[in-house]
mmCIF file of the C-alpha atoms, coordinates in Angstrom:
data_MODEL
# 
_entry.id   MODEL 
# 
loop_
_atom_site.group_PDB 
_atom_site.id 
_atom_site.type_symbol 
_atom_site.label_atom_id 
_atom_site.label_alt_id 
_atom_site.label_comp_id 
_atom_site.label_asym_id 
_atom_site.label_entity_id 
_atom_site.label_seq_id 
_atom_site.pdbx_PDB_ins_code 
_atom_site.Cartn_x 
_atom_site.Cartn_y 
_atom_site.Cartn_z 
_atom_site.occupancy 
_atom_site.B_iso_or_equiv 
_atom_site.pdbx_formal_charge 
_atom_site.auth_seq_id 
_atom_site.auth_comp_id 
_atom_site.auth_asym_id 
_atom_site.auth_atom_id 
_atom_site.pdbx_PDB_model_num 
ATOM 1   C CA . LYS A 1 1   ? -3.430  25.457  0.064   1.00 0.00 ? 1   LYS A CA 1 
ATOM 2   C CA . GLU A 1 2   ? -5.035  22.744  -2.081  1.00 0.00 ? 2   GLU A CA 1 
ATOM 3   C CA . LYS A 1 3   ? -5.564  23.673  -5.705  1.00 0.00 ? 3   LYS A CA 1 
ATOM 4   C CA . ILE A 1 4   ? -9.184  23.452  -6.873  1.00 0.00 ? 4   ILE A CA 1 
ATOM 5   C CA . ILE A 1 5   ? -9.422  21.484  -10.095 1.00 0.00 ? 5   ILE A CA 1 
ATOM 6   C CA . ASN A 1 6   ? -12.527 21.402  -12.257 1.00 0.00 ? 6   ASN A CA 1 
ATOM 7   C CA . CYS A 1 7   ? -13.667 17.967  -13.429 1.00 0.00 ? 7   CYS A CA 1 
ATOM 8   C CA . SER A 1 8   ? -12.502 18.355  -17.022 1.00 0.00 ? 8   SER A CA 1 
ATOM 9   C CA . ASN A 1 9   ? -8.942  18.992  -15.863 1.00 0.00 ? 9   ASN A CA 1 
ATOM 10  C CA . LYS A 1 10  ? -8.665  16.552  -12.963 1.00 0.00 ? 10  LYS A CA 1 
ATOM 11  C CA . SER A 1 11  ? -7.154  13.889  -15.205 1.00 0.00 ? 11  SER A CA 1 
ATOM 12  C CA . LEU A 1 12  ? -4.307  16.241  -16.174 1.00 0.00 ? 12  LEU A CA 1 
ATOM 13  C CA . TYR A 1 13  ? -3.648  17.083  -12.539 1.00 0.00 ? 13  TYR A CA 1 
ATOM 14  C CA . ASP A 1 14  ? -3.711  13.403  -11.538 1.00 0.00 ? 14  ASP A CA 1 
ATOM 15  C CA . PHE A 1 15  ? -1.412  12.532  -14.438 1.00 0.00 ? 15  PHE A CA 1 
ATOM 16  C CA . LEU A 1 16  ? 1.143   15.093  -13.262 1.00 0.00 ? 16  LEU A CA 1 
ATOM 17  C CA . LEU A 1 17  ? 0.697   14.147  -9.606  1.00 0.00 ? 17  LEU A CA 1 
ATOM 18  C CA . GLN A 1 18  ? 1.688   10.534  -10.409 1.00 0.00 ? 18  GLN A CA 1 
ATOM 19  C CA . ILE A 1 19  ? 5.170   11.744  -11.371 1.00 0.00 ? 19  ILE A CA 1 
ATOM 20  C CA . ASN A 1 20  ? 5.360   14.580  -8.829  1.00 0.00 ? 20  ASN A CA 1 
ATOM 21  C CA . MET A 1 21  ? 5.126   17.239  -11.553 1.00 0.00 ? 21  MET A CA 1 
ATOM 22  C CA . GLN A 1 22  ? 1.803   18.787  -10.463 1.00 0.00 ? 22  GLN A CA 1 
ATOM 23  C CA . LYS A 1 23  ? 3.549   22.141  -10.087 1.00 0.00 ? 23  LYS A CA 1 
ATOM 24  C CA . TYR A 1 24  ? 3.286   22.382  -13.896 1.00 0.00 ? 24  TYR A CA 1 
ATOM 25  C CA . TYR A 1 25  ? -0.470  21.928  -13.994 1.00 0.00 ? 25  TYR A CA 1 
ATOM 26  C CA . ASP A 1 26  ? -1.118  25.620  -14.728 1.00 0.00 ? 26  ASP A CA 1 
ATOM 27  C CA . ASN A 1 27  ? 1.601   25.735  -17.399 1.00 0.00 ? 27  ASN A CA 1 
ATOM 28  C CA . LEU A 1 28  ? -0.069  22.930  -19.345 1.00 0.00 ? 28  LEU A CA 1 
ATOM 29  C CA . ASN A 1 29  ? -3.684  23.773  -18.570 1.00 0.00 ? 29  ASN A CA 1 
ATOM 30  C CA . ASN A 1 30  ? -3.400  27.488  -19.349 1.00 0.00 ? 30  ASN A CA 1 
ATOM 31  C CA . ASN A 1 31  ? -1.575  26.873  -22.634 1.00 0.00 ? 31  ASN A CA 1 
ATOM 32  C CA . GLY A 1 32  ? -4.074  24.555  -24.306 1.00 0.00 ? 32  GLY A CA 1 
ATOM 33  C CA . PHE A 1 33  ? -2.762  21.195  -23.090 1.00 0.00 ? 33  PHE A CA 1 
ATOM 34  C CA . GLU A 1 34  ? -5.660  20.653  -20.706 1.00 0.00 ? 34  GLU A CA 1 
ATOM 35  C CA . TYR A 1 35  ? -7.056  17.395  -22.096 1.00 0.00 ? 35  TYR A CA 1 
ATOM 36  C CA . ILE A 1 36  ? -4.743  14.512  -21.413 1.00 0.00 ? 36  ILE A CA 1 
ATOM 37  C CA . ASN A 1 37  ? -6.781  12.089  -23.526 1.00 0.00 ? 37  ASN A CA 1 
ATOM 38  C CA . LEU A 1 38  ? -6.263  14.289  -26.598 1.00 0.00 ? 38  LEU A CA 1 
ATOM 39  C CA . ILE A 1 39  ? -2.515  14.539  -25.942 1.00 0.00 ? 39  ILE A CA 1 
ATOM 40  C CA . LEU A 1 40  ? -2.334  10.757  -25.591 1.00 0.00 ? 40  LEU A CA 1 
ATOM 41  C CA . GLU A 1 41  ? -4.305  10.226  -28.812 1.00 0.00 ? 41  GLU A CA 1 
ATOM 42  C CA . ASP A 1 42  ? -1.955  12.615  -30.627 1.00 0.00 ? 42  ASP A CA 1 
ATOM 43  C CA . THR A 1 43  ? 1.060   10.819  -29.165 1.00 0.00 ? 43  THR A CA 1 
ATOM 44  C CA . LYS A 1 44  ? -0.240  7.451   -30.394 1.00 0.00 ? 44  LYS A CA 1 
ATOM 45  C CA . ILE A 1 45  ? -0.431  8.729   -33.976 1.00 0.00 ? 45  ILE A CA 1 
ATOM 46  C CA . GLY A 1 46  ? 2.969   10.416  -33.901 1.00 0.00 ? 46  GLY A CA 1 
ATOM 47  C CA . ASN A 1 47  ? 2.008   14.007  -33.090 1.00 0.00 ? 47  ASN A CA 1 
ATOM 48  C CA . TYR A 1 48  ? 4.260   14.299  -30.077 1.00 0.00 ? 48  TYR A CA 1 
ATOM 49  C CA . LEU A 1 49  ? 4.351   17.046  -27.538 1.00 0.00 ? 49  LEU A CA 1 
ATOM 50  C CA . THR A 1 50  ? 7.944   18.322  -27.658 1.00 0.00 ? 50  THR A CA 1 
ATOM 51  C CA . ASP A 1 51  ? 10.630  19.499  -25.301 1.00 0.00 ? 51  ASP A CA 1 
ATOM 52  C CA . LYS A 1 52  ? 10.661  22.840  -27.100 1.00 0.00 ? 52  LYS A CA 1 
ATOM 53  C CA . GLN A 1 53  ? 6.902   23.288  -26.578 1.00 0.00 ? 53  GLN A CA 1 
ATOM 54  C CA . LEU A 1 54  ? 7.175   22.562  -22.866 1.00 0.00 ? 54  LEU A CA 1 
ATOM 55  C CA . LYS A 1 55  ? 10.026  25.040  -22.576 1.00 0.00 ? 55  LYS A CA 1 
ATOM 56  C CA . MET A 1 56  ? 7.950   27.658  -24.434 1.00 0.00 ? 56  MET A CA 1 
ATOM 57  C CA . ILE A 1 57  ? 5.178   27.368  -21.835 1.00 0.00 ? 57  ILE A CA 1 
ATOM 58  C CA . GLY A 1 58  ? 7.578   27.915  -18.950 1.00 0.00 ? 58  GLY A CA 1 
ATOM 59  C CA . ILE A 1 59  ? 8.720   24.449  -17.937 1.00 0.00 ? 59  ILE A CA 1 
ATOM 60  C CA . ASN A 1 60  ? 12.353  25.433  -17.708 1.00 0.00 ? 60  ASN A CA 1 
ATOM 61  C CA . ILE A 1 61  ? 13.994  22.456  -16.008 1.00 0.00 ? 61  ILE A CA 1 
ATOM 62  C CA . PRO A 1 62  ? 15.133  19.934  -18.668 1.00 0.00 ? 62  PRO A CA 1 
ATOM 63  C CA . GLY A 1 63  ? 14.708  16.912  -16.390 1.00 0.00 ? 63  GLY A CA 1 
ATOM 64  C CA . ASP A 1 64  ? 11.156  17.928  -15.541 1.00 0.00 ? 64  ASP A CA 1 
ATOM 65  C CA . ARG A 1 65  ? 10.322  18.304  -19.235 1.00 0.00 ? 65  ARG A CA 1 
ATOM 66  C CA . ALA A 1 66  ? 11.860  14.883  -19.889 1.00 0.00 ? 66  ALA A CA 1 
ATOM 67  C CA . LYS A 1 67  ? 9.812   13.250  -17.132 1.00 0.00 ? 67  LYS A CA 1 
ATOM 68  C CA . ILE A 1 68  ? 6.553   14.750  -18.440 1.00 0.00 ? 68  ILE A CA 1 
ATOM 69  C CA . LEU A 1 69  ? 7.276   13.737  -22.041 1.00 0.00 ? 69  LEU A CA 1 
ATOM 70  C CA . ILE A 1 70  ? 8.331   10.215  -21.084 1.00 0.00 ? 70  ILE A CA 1 
ATOM 71  C CA . ARG A 1 71  ? 5.173   9.838   -19.006 1.00 0.00 ? 71  ARG A CA 1 
ATOM 72  C CA . PHE A 1 72  ? 3.032   10.847  -21.991 1.00 0.00 ? 72  PHE A CA 1 
ATOM 73  C CA . GLU A 1 73  ? 4.852   8.298   -24.148 1.00 0.00 ? 73  GLU A CA 1 
ATOM 74  C CA . GLU A 1 74  ? 4.491   5.658   -21.437 1.00 0.00 ? 74  GLU A CA 1 
ATOM 75  C CA . LYS A 1 75  ? 0.737   6.272   -21.060 1.00 0.00 ? 75  LYS A CA 1 
ATOM 76  C CA . ALA A 1 76  ? 0.381   6.119   -24.859 1.00 0.00 ? 76  ALA A CA 1 
ATOM 77  C CA . ASN A 1 77  ? 2.055   2.667   -24.772 1.00 0.00 ? 77  ASN A CA 1 
ATOM 78  C CA . MET A 1 78  ? 5.061   3.807   -26.799 1.00 0.00 ? 78  MET A CA 1 
ATOM 79  C CA . PHE A 1 79  ? 7.480   1.604   -24.820 1.00 0.00 ? 79  PHE A CA 1 
ATOM 80  C CA . GLU A 1 80  ? 7.589   -2.194  -24.841 1.00 0.00 ? 80  GLU A CA 1 
ATOM 81  C CA . PHE A 1 81  ? 8.453   -2.315  -21.139 1.00 0.00 ? 81  PHE A CA 1 
ATOM 82  C CA . ASN A 1 82  ? 7.474   -0.612  -17.920 1.00 0.00 ? 82  ASN A CA 1 
ATOM 83  C CA . ILE A 1 83  ? 9.362   2.574   -17.131 1.00 0.00 ? 83  ILE A CA 1 
ATOM 84  C CA . PRO A 1 84  ? 11.217  2.171   -13.839 1.00 0.00 ? 84  PRO A CA 1 
ATOM 85  C CA . LYS A 1 85  ? 9.955   4.504   -11.111 1.00 0.00 ? 85  LYS A CA 1 
ATOM 86  C CA . SER A 1 86  ? 13.515  5.761   -10.682 1.00 0.00 ? 86  SER A CA 1 
ATOM 87  C CA . ALA A 1 87  ? 13.259  7.504   -14.080 1.00 0.00 ? 87  ALA A CA 1 
ATOM 88  C CA . TYR A 1 88  ? 10.726  9.862   -12.465 1.00 0.00 ? 88  TYR A CA 1 
ATOM 89  C CA . TYR A 1 89  ? 12.672  10.166  -9.227  1.00 0.00 ? 89  TYR A CA 1 
ATOM 90  C CA . ILE A 1 90  ? 13.170  13.556  -7.595  1.00 0.00 ? 90  ILE A CA 1 
ATOM 91  C CA . SER A 1 91  ? 15.610  13.943  -4.718  1.00 0.00 ? 91  SER A CA 1 
ATOM 92  C CA . ASN A 1 92  ? 14.223  15.875  -1.785  1.00 0.00 ? 92  ASN A CA 1 
ATOM 93  C CA . ASN A 1 93  ? 17.500  16.055  0.115   1.00 0.00 ? 93  ASN A CA 1 
ATOM 94  C CA . LEU A 1 94  ? 20.054  17.872  -2.007  1.00 0.00 ? 94  LEU A CA 1 
ATOM 95  C CA . ASP A 1 95  ? 22.150  18.677  1.066   1.00 0.00 ? 95  ASP A CA 1 
ATOM 96  C CA . HIS A 1 96  ? 23.040  14.983  1.437   1.00 0.00 ? 96  HIS A CA 1 
ATOM 97  C CA . ILE A 1 97  ? 23.131  13.656  -2.114  1.00 0.00 ? 97  ILE A CA 1 
ATOM 98  C CA . GLU A 1 98  ? 25.866  11.218  -1.152  1.00 0.00 ? 98  GLU A CA 1 
ATOM 99  C CA . ASP A 1 99  ? 23.190  9.309   0.795   1.00 0.00 ? 99  ASP A CA 1 
ATOM 100 C CA . ASP A 1 100 ? 20.818  9.154   -2.184  1.00 0.00 ? 100 ASP A CA 1 
ATOM 101 C CA . LEU A 1 101 ? 21.080  5.813   -4.003  1.00 0.00 ? 101 LEU A CA 1 
ATOM 102 C CA . ASN A 1 102 ? 19.697  7.097   -7.330  1.00 0.00 ? 102 ASN A CA 1 
ATOM 103 C CA . VAL A 1 103 ? 22.000  10.111  -7.358  1.00 0.00 ? 103 VAL A CA 1 
ATOM 104 C CA . CYS A 1 104 ? 24.945  7.878   -6.395  1.00 0.00 ? 104 CYS A CA 1 
ATOM 105 C CA . LYS A 1 105 ? 24.214  5.626   -9.386  1.00 0.00 ? 105 LYS A CA 1 
ATOM 106 C CA . LEU A 1 106 ? 24.081  8.678   -11.649 1.00 0.00 ? 106 LEU A CA 1 
ATOM 107 C CA . ASN A 1 107 ? 27.352  9.921   -10.187 1.00 0.00 ? 107 ASN A CA 1 
ATOM 108 C CA . GLY A 1 108 ? 28.878  6.453   -10.692 1.00 0.00 ? 108 GLY A CA 1 
ATOM 109 C CA . TRP A 1 109 ? 27.820  6.511   -14.334 1.00 0.00 ? 109 TRP A CA 1 
ATOM 110 C CA . LEU A 1 110 ? 29.424  9.942   -14.750 1.00 0.00 ? 110 LEU A CA 1 
ATOM 111 C CA . ARG A 1 111 ? 32.542  8.703   -12.930 1.00 0.00 ? 111 ARG A CA 1 
ATOM 112 C CA . ASN A 1 112 ? 32.787  5.746   -15.347 1.00 0.00 ? 112 ASN A CA 1 
ATOM 113 C CA . ILE A 1 113 ? 33.008  8.177   -18.255 1.00 0.00 ? 113 ILE A CA 1 
ATOM 114 C CA . ARG A 1 114 ? 35.323  10.465  -16.268 1.00 0.00 ? 114 ARG A CA 1 
ATOM 115 C CA . LEU A 1 115 ? 32.844  13.343  -16.064 1.00 0.00 ? 115 LEU A CA 1 
ATOM 116 C CA . GLU A 1 116 ? 31.795  13.265  -12.404 1.00 0.00 ? 116 GLU A CA 1 
ATOM 117 C CA . GLN A 1 117 ? 32.482  17.010  -12.210 1.00 0.00 ? 117 GLN A CA 1 
ATOM 118 C CA . TYR A 1 118 ? 29.073  17.487  -13.859 1.00 0.00 ? 118 TYR A CA 1 
ATOM 119 C CA . ILE A 1 119 ? 26.952  15.792  -11.184 1.00 0.00 ? 119 ILE A CA 1 
ATOM 120 C CA . ARG A 1 120 ? 25.693  19.165  -9.891  1.00 0.00 ? 120 ARG A CA 1 
ATOM 121 C CA . ASN A 1 121 ? 24.818  20.234  -13.458 1.00 0.00 ? 121 ASN A CA 1 
ATOM 122 C CA . PHE A 1 122 ? 22.631  17.143  -13.759 1.00 0.00 ? 122 PHE A CA 1 
ATOM 123 C CA . ILE A 1 123 ? 21.017  17.624  -10.362 1.00 0.00 ? 123 ILE A CA 1 
ATOM 124 C CA . LEU A 1 124 ? 20.302  21.316  -10.938 1.00 0.00 ? 124 LEU A CA 1 
ATOM 125 C CA . ASN A 1 125 ? 18.647  20.376  -14.233 1.00 0.00 ? 125 ASN A CA 1 
ATOM 126 C CA . GLY A 1 126 ? 16.299  17.814  -12.680 1.00 0.00 ? 126 GLY A CA 1 
ATOM 127 C CA . TYR A 1 127 ? 18.253  14.631  -13.406 1.00 0.00 ? 127 TYR A CA 1 
ATOM 128 C CA . PHE A 1 128 ? 18.490  12.515  -10.269 1.00 0.00 ? 128 PHE A CA 1 
ATOM 129 C CA . SER A 1 129 ? 18.686  9.098   -11.928 1.00 0.00 ? 129 SER A CA 1 
ATOM 130 C CA . VAL A 1 130 ? 20.680  7.498   -14.714 1.00 0.00 ? 130 VAL A CA 1 
ATOM 131 C CA . ASP A 1 131 ? 17.455  5.712   -15.700 1.00 0.00 ? 131 ASP A CA 1 
ATOM 132 C CA . LEU A 1 132 ? 16.008  8.993   -16.962 1.00 0.00 ? 132 LEU A CA 1 
ATOM 133 C CA . LEU A 1 133 ? 18.996  9.363   -19.303 1.00 0.00 ? 133 LEU A CA 1 
ATOM 134 C CA . LEU A 1 134 ? 18.679  5.794   -20.558 1.00 0.00 ? 134 LEU A CA 1 
ATOM 135 C CA . ILE A 1 135 ? 14.943  6.040   -21.224 1.00 0.00 ? 135 ILE A CA 1 
ATOM 136 C CA . GLN A 1 136 ? 15.533  9.246   -23.163 1.00 0.00 ? 136 GLN A CA 1 
ATOM 137 C CA . THR A 1 137 ? 17.689  7.353   -25.674 1.00 0.00 ? 137 THR A CA 1 
ATOM 138 C CA . ILE A 1 138 ? 14.539  5.680   -26.999 1.00 0.00 ? 138 ILE A CA 1 
ATOM 139 C CA . SER A 1 139 ? 12.153  8.550   -26.347 1.00 0.00 ? 139 SER A CA 1 
ATOM 140 C CA . LYS A 1 140 ? 10.841  10.778  -29.107 1.00 0.00 ? 140 LYS A CA 1 
ATOM 141 C CA . ASN A 1 141 ? 12.394  13.674  -27.146 1.00 0.00 ? 141 ASN A CA 1 
ATOM 142 C CA . PRO A 1 142 ? 15.982  12.676  -26.310 1.00 0.00 ? 142 PRO A CA 1 
ATOM 143 C CA . LEU A 1 143 ? 18.514  14.683  -24.379 1.00 0.00 ? 143 LEU A CA 1 
ATOM 144 C CA . THR A 1 144 ? 20.415  16.705  -26.975 1.00 0.00 ? 144 THR A CA 1 
ATOM 145 C CA . ASP A 1 145 ? 23.786  18.348  -27.412 1.00 0.00 ? 145 ASP A CA 1 
ATOM 146 C CA . GLU A 1 146 ? 22.009  21.714  -27.437 1.00 0.00 ? 146 GLU A CA 1 
ATOM 147 C CA . ILE A 1 147 ? 20.359  21.062  -24.045 1.00 0.00 ? 147 ILE A CA 1 
ATOM 148 C CA . LEU A 1 148 ? 23.646  19.876  -22.541 1.00 0.00 ? 148 LEU A CA 1 
ATOM 149 C CA . LYS A 1 149 ? 25.416  23.016  -23.784 1.00 0.00 ? 149 LYS A CA 1 
ATOM 150 C CA . ASP A 1 150 ? 22.780  25.713  -23.319 1.00 0.00 ? 150 ASP A CA 1 
ATOM 151 C CA . GLU A 1 151 ? 20.954  24.496  -20.220 1.00 0.00 ? 151 GLU A CA 1 
ATOM 152 C CA . PHE A 1 152 ? 23.416  22.248  -18.399 1.00 0.00 ? 152 PHE A CA 1 
ATOM 153 C CA . GLY A 1 153 ? 26.313  24.610  -19.131 1.00 0.00 ? 153 GLY A CA 1 
ATOM 154 C CA . ILE A 1 154 ? 28.625  21.880  -20.426 1.00 0.00 ? 154 ILE A CA 1 
ATOM 155 C CA . ASP A 1 155 ? 30.794  23.878  -22.812 1.00 0.00 ? 155 ASP A CA 1 
ATOM 156 C CA . LYS A 1 156 ? 33.234  21.214  -23.970 1.00 0.00 ? 156 LYS A CA 1 
ATOM 157 C CA . LEU A 1 157 ? 31.998  19.463  -27.098 1.00 0.00 ? 157 LEU A CA 1 
ATOM 158 C CA . GLY A 1 158 ? 33.968  16.318  -26.264 1.00 0.00 ? 158 GLY A CA 1 
ATOM 159 C CA . HIS A 1 159 ? 32.331  16.082  -22.848 1.00 0.00 ? 159 HIS A CA 1 
ATOM 160 C CA . ARG A 1 160 ? 28.853  16.481  -24.330 1.00 0.00 ? 160 ARG A CA 1 
ATOM 161 C CA . ALA A 1 161 ? 29.660  13.853  -26.955 1.00 0.00 ? 161 ALA A CA 1 
ATOM 162 C CA . ARG A 1 162 ? 30.933  11.474  -24.269 1.00 0.00 ? 162 ARG A CA 1 
ATOM 163 C CA . ILE A 1 163 ? 27.703  11.875  -22.298 1.00 0.00 ? 163 ILE A CA 1 
ATOM 164 C CA . LEU A 1 164 ? 25.502  11.301  -25.354 1.00 0.00 ? 164 LEU A CA 1 
ATOM 165 C CA . ASN A 1 165 ? 27.573  8.441   -26.785 1.00 0.00 ? 165 ASN A CA 1 
ATOM 166 C CA . ASN A 1 166 ? 27.982  6.578   -23.508 1.00 0.00 ? 166 ASN A CA 1 
ATOM 167 C CA . ARG A 1 167 ? 24.339  7.003   -22.731 1.00 0.00 ? 167 ARG A CA 1 
ATOM 168 C CA . ARG A 1 168 ? 23.526  5.296   -26.019 1.00 0.00 ? 168 ARG A CA 1 
ATOM 169 C CA . SER A 1 169 ? 26.005  2.465   -25.490 1.00 0.00 ? 169 SER A CA 1 
ATOM 170 C CA . GLU A 1 170 ? 24.684  1.915   -21.951 1.00 0.00 ? 170 GLU A CA 1 
ATOM 171 C CA . GLU A 1 171 ? 21.160  1.614   -23.362 1.00 0.00 ? 171 GLU A CA 1 
ATOM 172 C CA . ARG A 1 172 ? 22.324  -0.914  -25.981 1.00 0.00 ? 172 ARG A CA 1 
ATOM 173 C CA . PHE A 1 173 ? 24.082  -2.880  -23.251 1.00 0.00 ? 173 PHE A CA 1 
ATOM 174 C CA . SER A 1 174 ? 20.945  -3.017  -21.095 1.00 0.00 ? 174 SER A CA 1 
ATOM 175 C CA . ARG A 1 175 ? 18.820  -4.112  -24.081 1.00 0.00 ? 175 ARG A CA 1 
ATOM 176 C CA . ASN A 1 176 ? 21.273  -6.907  -24.905 1.00 0.00 ? 176 ASN A CA 1 
ATOM 177 C CA . ALA A 1 177 ? 21.260  -8.028  -21.264 1.00 0.00 ? 177 ALA A CA 1 
ATOM 178 C CA . GLU A 1 178 ? 17.462  -8.354  -21.377 1.00 0.00 ? 178 GLU A CA 1 
ATOM 179 C CA . THR A 1 179 ? 17.632  -10.691 -24.382 1.00 0.00 ? 179 THR A CA 1 
ATOM 180 C CA . ASP A 1 180 ? 20.343  -12.983 -22.927 1.00 0.00 ? 180 ASP A CA 1 
# 
């Protein structure tokens, strides 16, 4: 059944549709975030929509919140480069994740830091691409220790630190590679 969108809210729906997050249209629209142009103007002047706010309105999957927030920052021209489409990637075939190139790259990244046991934690929390993690290092709403502990269920402080620290060093490496 196709959702009927009134003209004033079509831009919000289209914005979410571009990153396959249209299922959150009602969450945003019904909680006062109906005008995308106002959110983008606020973002440009530093009044950022936050992860906590999205969680408060019922967007409970951390990766989905990250994708929405990164898209707002991207549309507000907060990044000096184009966000790779893989950052917004959603796997539709969780039964065969070994055949999914983006998930395999994420698993490889976890394997490199000896934490591949957490691949399902990442997938269940909406992270299907290492690119999403890397973009978050420069986002105004980064992945945090609290999210890794409370939502991903990663109890070991050292494991959370390894994820956060290696994510940052990977981002620095990719920035240096661009300037070479």
